C-alpha positions as CSV (number, residue, x, y, z in Angstrom):
1,M,272.3,-114.0,-95.5
2,T,270.8,-115.9,-92.6
3,R,267.5,-117.7,-93.1
4,P,264.6,-116.8,-90.8
5,L,264.3,-118.8,-87.6
6,N,261.1,-120.5,-88.6
7,E,262.8,-121.8,-91.8
8,Q,265.8,-123.0,-89.9
9,Y,263.4,-125.0,-87.7
10,G,261.3,-126.1,-90.6
11,I,258.1,-124.7,-89.1
12,S,255.6,-122.0,-90.0
13,V,255.6,-118.4,-88.7
14,A,252.5,-119.2,-86.6
15,A,254.2,-122.3,-85.0
16,L,257.2,-120.1,-84.2
17,G,254.9,-117.7,-82.5
18,M,253.5,-120.5,-80.4
19,L,257.0,-121.7,-79.5
20,N,258.0,-118.2,-78.4
21,Y,254.9,-118.0,-76.3
22,L,255.5,-121.3,-74.7
23,Q,259.1,-120.3,-73.9
24,R,258.0,-117.1,-72.4
25,I,255.3,-118.6,-70.1
26,S,257.5,-121.5,-69.0
27,R,260.2,-119.0,-67.7
28,G,262.9,-121.6,-68.0
29,D,261.1,-124.2,-65.8
30,P,262.0,-127.6,-67.2
31,A,258.9,-129.2,-65.5
32,F,256.5,-126.7,-67.0
33,S,253.7,-128.1,-69.1
34,I,250.3,-126.8,-70.4
35,Q,247.3,-128.7,-71.8
36,D,247.3,-128.7,-75.6
37,T,243.8,-127.2,-76.0
38,V,244.6,-124.4,-73.5
39,L,247.8,-123.6,-75.5
40,N,245.9,-123.5,-78.7
41,H,243.2,-121.2,-77.2
42,R,245.9,-118.8,-75.8
43,C,247.6,-118.7,-79.2
44,N,244.2,-118.1,-81.0
45,V,244.2,-121.4,-82.9
46,T,240.8,-122.1,-84.2
47,P,239.3,-124.6,-83.7
48,S,241.0,-125.4,-80.4
49,D,241.3,-129.1,-81.4
50,N,243.4,-128.2,-84.5
51,F,246.8,-129.5,-83.6
52,S,248.7,-128.7,-86.8
53,L,250.9,-126.1,-85.2
54,L,251.8,-128.5,-82.3
55,D,252.4,-131.2,-84.8
56,Q,254.9,-129.0,-86.6
57,L,256.7,-128.2,-83.3
58,F,256.7,-131.9,-82.3
59,D,258.1,-133.0,-85.7
60,A,260.8,-130.3,-85.4
61,G,261.8,-131.7,-82.0
62,K,260.9,-128.5,-80.1
63,V,258.1,-129.9,-77.9
64,D,257.2,-133.2,-76.4
65,Y,253.9,-134.5,-74.9
66,D,253.1,-135.7,-71.4
67,Y,249.9,-137.8,-71.2
68,R,247.9,-137.6,-68.0
69,G,245.0,-139.8,-67.1
70,S,243.6,-142.5,-69.4
71,G,240.6,-143.2,-71.6
72,L,238.1,-140.4,-72.0
73,D,239.6,-138.5,-69.0
74,G,243.1,-138.4,-70.5
75,E,244.8,-135.1,-71.2
76,R,247.8,-134.3,-73.4
77,H,250.1,-131.6,-72.0
78,V,252.8,-129.9,-74.0
79,K,256.3,-129.3,-72.7
80,L,259.4,-127.8,-74.2
81,V,262.3,-130.0,-75.2
82,R,265.5,-128.7,-73.5
């Protein structure tokens, strides 16, 4: 019997849903990224600054971060690991 995909990756079902959404909207574009708070909002994570699902995906090696700007104007963008 095969284990569910989220268990194989070591992530929650909600994090797997976020990963599937990110894969769908990126359409295979390796340069695609989305701001972390926007991704949380689109995946109905509340509050939008709760990054536990993204932390799971990062720890599992499924996403990486791209930092843009510095200081208070800095933004963290999420991109898929290919």
